[in-house]
N, C-alpha and C positions, 0 to 999 in steps of 0.2 A: 650251773650251771648249773637254768640249772640245767643241772645239767647233768645230765648224764653224759654220760660219757661213753660216749663211744667215739673218737677224737682226732684231730688236726690233719692238715696236709701232713706228710710223713712226720714232720717234727713235732706235731702236737700230740704225739705218742699214743701207742698202745691201743689202737682201735681195730675193731674187727673189719675184715675186708673180703670182697668177692674176687675170685681169681679172674684175671683178665690180662690182656696184652696192650702195650702202648701203641699209639699211632706210629706208623713207620716214618712219618715226617716230623716226629716230635722235636728233633734237635735242629731243624733247619731254619734258616732265615731267608726271607724272600725280598725282592726289590719292589718298590712302589714309587710312583711319581709324586714329587713334592709340588708345592704351589708354583715353583718357577720352571716346571717342566723337566727338571733333572731327576735322576733316579737316586734313591738312597736305600740303605739296608733297613728293613723293618726290625724293630727291637722286639724280639719274641722271647718271653720268659717261659721256661718249661718246668712245671711242678708236678708233684704226684699227690693226688687226693686219696689214694689207697683204695677207695671203693665208691660205688654209686652214691651220690648224695641222697639222703633220706627224702628231702623235698626242698624245692626252692620257694615254697610258700612260707613266708617269714614266721608265722606262729607255729608251724609244724616242723620246719627244719631246725630243731633245737638240739643240734649236736655239731661236733667239729667238722664232720664230713660234709655238712651243709653250710654252716654259718661262716666258715672261712671264705668260701666262695661268695655267699650272700653279702658279706661285708664289703665286697668289692664291686658288686653289680647293683647294690642298693645302698641307701644312706638314711639315717634317722635325723632327728633334730640336732643331735650332738654326735661327734666322732672323736674317738680317742686319738690324741696326737702322738708325736714321736716320744714324748715324755710320759705317755700313758695317762694323760689327764683329759677329761671331756672338754671339748672346745666346740665353738659354733660350727655347724655344718649346714644342713638344709635350713635351719633357723640361723638368721644372721645375728640375732640378739634375743634377750628375754628380760622380763621384769618379774620380780618376786614380791608378793604382798608382805606387809609388816609381820603377819603371823607366820610367815614362811611356808604357808600351805598352798597358795595359789600361784602358778607360774603362767605367764602370758608370753608365748613365743611368737616372734615376728619372722615369718618365712620369707626367704629371699625372693625378690621379684623375678630373678633369673633362674630360679629352681625349676627345672623342667624334667619331664619324663622322657625316656628314650624315644618315644613316639612323637615328641614335640608338645604334648599337653603340659599345662602348668601344673606344678605340684601345689596343691591347695590344702587349707586347713581341714576341709571336709574329708580329704584323703586320709588324714591322721585320725579324725573322728571315726571314720569307717573302719580303719585297720585296728585301732586300739579297742574298739567295742567288739570287733570280730575276734581278737585275741582272747577276750574275756567271755565271749559267747560259749555257753556250755556245749552247744552243738558242734563247735569247732574242735573240741577235745584237744586243745593245745597243751602239751606238757609244760609250756612256759607260762601258762595263765597265772600262776601264783605270783609272778613278778609284777603283775598288774594289781595285786591286792593293796598296794600302797595308794591307789587311786580311790577316792571316796566313791562308794557304791560298787567298786570292782569285785570284791570278794562275794558280796551278796548276789550279784548278777551271775557270776561264774558258778555259784553253788545252788542256783535255782531259787534263791530267796529274795531276789530283787529283779528289776527290769533294766533293759538297756538304757532307757530314758533317765534312770537314776544314777548312771555312771557319769561322774562329773568331768566330762570332756566336752568341749564345744568349739564350734567355729564362730568366732566373733565377727569375722568377715573373711573374704577369700584368702587372705594371707596372714590371718591372726588366729592362733590356736591357744585355747586356755584349758588348763587342767588343775583340779583341786585335789590335794592329797589328804589322807586321813590324819596325818601329822607331819610336821617338818622332817625331812629326810636329808641328811647331809650328803648322801650318796646318790640322790635322785638323778642328777645329770649324768652320772656314770651308768646307772641302770638303763636309762633310755638310749644309750648307745648300742644296747643289745639288739641283734637283728629281729627279735620278736616284736620290737616297737617300730620297725620300719613302716613307712606309709605304704599303702596299696592304692593303685589307681582305681578308684571306685568305678569309673565308667567302664574300664577294661574288664574288671572282675565281675561286674554285673552282667556284661554281655557274654563273657566266657569264664565260668567258674574254674576252669582248668588252665587258665592263662599261664601259670607257672610251670607247667609240665613239659613244655617243648621250647626250644630256642626260638622258633618262628613266631610264637605267641607271647614270649616273655617280654614284659615291659618293666624296666627298672629306672632308678634315678641316681645310680652311683657312678664312680669314676670309669667303670667299664660296663659293657653290655654283653649279654649272652648271645654269641654269634652262631655257635654250633654245639649240639649235644648228641653224641652217639652213646646211647644208654649202655651202661655197664662196660664202656670202652674208654671214652675220653670226652672232654668238652673244651670249648675255646671261648675266650673273651676277646673283644676288641675295644679299643679306646672309645669312650662315649663322648662324642663331640658336643653333645647337648648338655653335658654336665657343667654345673655353674663354675667349677674350678678346673676346667679341662686343661688350662695352661700349666697346671702343676703335674699333670699326668705325663710321664716320659715314655712309658711302654706303648707299643702299638698293639701287641697281642699277648695274651697269657694262655698257654696250652696246658691243660691238666690231664695227666695220665691217670689210670686207676690200676695200680699194681700192689698186690697185697703181701708180697714177699720181700723182706728187707734186703736179702742178699741180691735179689734181682734188681731192686731199686738202686742199690749201691753200684752194681755193674752198669746200669743205665747212666748213672752219674759219671762213672769213670769213662764211659764212651762218649759223653757229651749229650746224651739224649735227655738228661735232666740237669737242671741248674742247681738243685738242692737234693739232699738225701739224708735220711735218718742214718743212724750208725748201727750196723749189726752188732749184737752183743759180743760175738766171738772176736770182733775186730776192734772193740772199744778201747782196750788198753793200748794197742798199737797206734791207733789213730789219734788218741788223746796225747800220747807221747810225741807224735809227729807235729802236734800243734796246729793242725788244720781244722780242728773241730770248734764250732761255736757253741758255747754253753750259756744259756740264758735262763733266768728264773721263770717259773710258771706256777700259778696258784691252782692247785688241783691235786687229786689223789687217786691212786689205784687201790682198790679194796675188794672185799668179798662180802656178799649179803647172805644172811641166813633168812629162811622163810619160817616165821614163827607160827604159821598155820599148819605146818607139816612136822610130824614127829621125825627126829627127837628134839628138834630145835625150839619147841614150845617151852623147853626147860632152860632157864637162865644159866644154871650151873654147867649144863652140857655145852651151851654156847660159849661160855667163858673158858671151858676146858679146851675146846677147839682153838679158840683165839690165843690162849696162852701157850699152846703147843707150837705155834708158828714162830719161826725165827726170822724176823724181818731183815735184820742185818745180813744174815746169810743169803737171803733171797736177793738183796741188793748187790752184795759183793760177788756172788757167783752166777746169778741169772740175769739181772737187769743191767748192772754196771752203769756206765755213763754218768757217774758222780751224783746219782739221785740219793736223797736222804730217806732213811727208813722212817716210817710213820708209826707213832705210838699214840696218836690222837687223830682227830678228824680235820680240824682247822689247820691250814698250812702255815708255814713261817711267812713273815713279811707284813703282818698287820700289827700296828702299834696302838696300845691303849693310851688314854690321856696322860698316864705317868711315864710313857716312853717305853713300857715293857712290850716285848714281842709276845703276842697272844699265845703262840705255841710254847714258848719257854716258860711263860707264867702259868699256863694251865698244866704243864708238865706231862709226864709219861703216864697215860691212862690205861693202855693195854700194852704190856711188854712181856716178852718171852719168860716163862717160868714153868718149866716142864714138871717139876715136883708138884707145884700147885695145880697144874692142869690135870694130872693123874688123880689128885685128891678130889677135885671138883667133878671129874667124870664119874668117879665112883659114887659121890654124893648125889649127883643128878640121876644116875641110873637107879639108885635106891629110892629116890623120891618118886620116880615114875614106875617103880616096880619092874624094871627091866632086868632080866637075867642075861639077855643078849641085846646089844644096841641095835635098833632097827637099821636096815641098810641105808647107807649115805651115798648120794651121787652129787658130785660137783660138776656143774655145767658151765662151759665157757664158750665164747663166740670164736669161730674159726680164725686163727691167726697164729703164726709161729711163736710169738712171744707168749701169748696166753697159754699155749700148749706147754711150753717149758715151765711156766709158773705153776700151772696146775699139776704137772708131774712132780715138781719139787714139793708142793704142798702135800700131795699124796704120800710121798716118802716120809715127810715129817709126821703126818698123822699116824703112819704105821710104826715109825720108830719111837715116837714120843708118847703115843696113846695106845698102841697096839690095835688101832682101828684100820680096817681096810676100806678105803674110799674109792668108789668107782668114778671114772671120768667120762664125761659126755660132751661132745662139741656140737655146735649148731651154727648155721650160716647167719650172718648178722641181720639179714632181711627179716627174720622172724624172731631172733633172740630177744631184742628189746621189748617187743610186744608180749612175748610169753613171760618175760621177767616181770613186767608191769602187771600182768594178769595173775601173778603169784603161782605160776606153773612149775617153777624150779624149787628144789629143796634147799639148794646151796649153790650160789652162782657168782661169777666174776662181775665186777662193775668198775666204774670210774666216774670221776667228776672233775669238771673244770669250772672255776668260778666265773660267774656272769658279771659280777661287779666287785669293787674293792671294799668289801666289808665282811667280817667273820659271820655275820648273820646269814649271808648267802649260803655258807656251808651248812649251817645248822637248820635252816628253814626247810631243807629237803625232807626232814624226818618228822614234820608235824603230822598229826593224824589226818589221813585222807589225801596227803600230797601225792600227785602222780609220780614224784621222784622218790617216794619212800621205798616202795617195792620190797618191804620186809614183813609187813603185817604187824609191825611194832607200833604201839600207841601208849602215850603217857600224858595224863592230863596236866601234871605239873610242868613238864617240858613244854607242852603246847602253850600254856599260859605265860611261861617265861619268854618264849619267842614272841608271842603277841605283845607282851609288855615292853620288850626290848625294842620292837619296831615302832612303838608309840612313845618311847622315852626320849625327852629332849636332852637330858643330862647325860653326856657321854660316859662319865665315870660310872654312874648307876647302870647304864646300858651294858657296859663291858662286864660289870659284876654279874648281871643276869646271864650274859652269854657264857661266862666261865662256868657258872653253876649248871647251865643247860647242857654244856658239853660233857660235864662229869656225870650227870644223870643219864645221858644218852649212852656213853661208853660203859657205864656201870651195868647197864642192861645188855650190852654186847649184841646188838642186832647186826653188827658188821665186824669184820676183821680188817683193820687198816694195814696196808702193806708198805707203800712208799709214796712220797710226795713227788709230783712231776717237776721236771725241768724240760727245757727245750734244747736238745743236743742234735746238731746237724752239721752237715758239710755244705758249703756253698761256693759256687763258682766265683773265682776272684774278680771276674768281670761284672758281677752283679752287686749292686749297692742299693741301700734304701729300703730293703724289706724290713718291716717292723713287726715283731712278734710280741704282742702285749702280754705281760705276766697275767693280767686279768683282762681277757678280751680275745681278740681274734687276729688272724693274719691280716696284715695291712700292706697293700700293694700300691696305694695312691702315690707314694713317693719313691717307688722302686725304679731302678734304671739298669740298663745293661750296656756297658761300655764296648 
């Protein structure tokens, strides 16, 4: 993800949030008339989005507080199914050229926008070029670099006409890749590749900003949006597969405190809840908690453009002073795994090895070595006293606890006093991207099922890098891996790249994510993809 992260309905873990209250009608169900004139109870699912979505503009809402909702009010050519595999969605089928580079998608004749317009190939051409347009400033643009001409256009070295996407006819869309990509169909399930109704966007560039102007093509449509409070979906009767959609409405609260969220779950105002860390042991023992895999990581970024973190030995000293297992056991809990590398568990190489296990522990607690490296780094920089260090995190109860635990570790293990600062999420991500922080909290959720998605975040100039780190050998390895047809060679490149990355220590890995949540026993069919997004298409409420 790429993704930054800042992330999921409550269960997609550890994202910053703005304080707010839930709609007082959040837990209610209302009656409506069915086609026979009889009344029935509406099926209303109540969820928590934690905070105001960044944007419902597909190439901009590149984070979990946006894309979990977007995934349900819009749809791309493919959609991840219940087994987490990309399957036909807005496209009913596709053909692939012999060289594996050109895909021809056949859009469903009954694929409609919520305003009744046809979804066309031109809508995809418009939206994919807009994703790559440098003026859009999409943090997800790098995902489009696998399209021939995409990277050059995004970097101002090419034109929109040179991006190899085209409408063969009204319902036939063609795209040519730079090289065959085994994960391409998974990549384009990401919300940044969703189509945009060109006619609507041309007449109103802010079509995505309010419920009354929003036009989507997904299982649900945006019916109401009370900014910084709540929003509501209703079933989209114009969706091509509306018969599969069981829910009538989905109401999303925005509550940033996990204990408040849990209490709302207990009183029936929410149908799902994350698990407050102080209750984790008890609730896990009681057996009501759902624990599911998720590909992503909680970590901290150094800013290499600010002292003292321009020095690799000082960065390594801070990294080795952190006890990931202690943080997991005492602060996070919820059965998450400590992270000693960046690529998460669950990716198998051609020999059947798990990437994380094969790559090994690349940054792991070693206090004696940390002290040694801090001394060395200070000597290299001619420091008699280490410059002041401030760790900035986005406002959230979990982030605060984590930052305080790190502060204590740096004091005890290095003798360094670290100041803490917090900031509301509305400005945190922008300031981090602008390299305004010296040392800051971060997170990442994978956008598609391949290790390259983790590593490509840190190529030179990537909007997801946010560290100021640059390495020509690493950049070349990532580029070569993306163009390598032989999977064995590709994995060898990725293993080498991860080692180069963490040897430079521009980040401190903390823990890999999982999805731990409580769910109303009357609710079934919610799919939480390990790589991907919250899926409500098949959800039901008994």
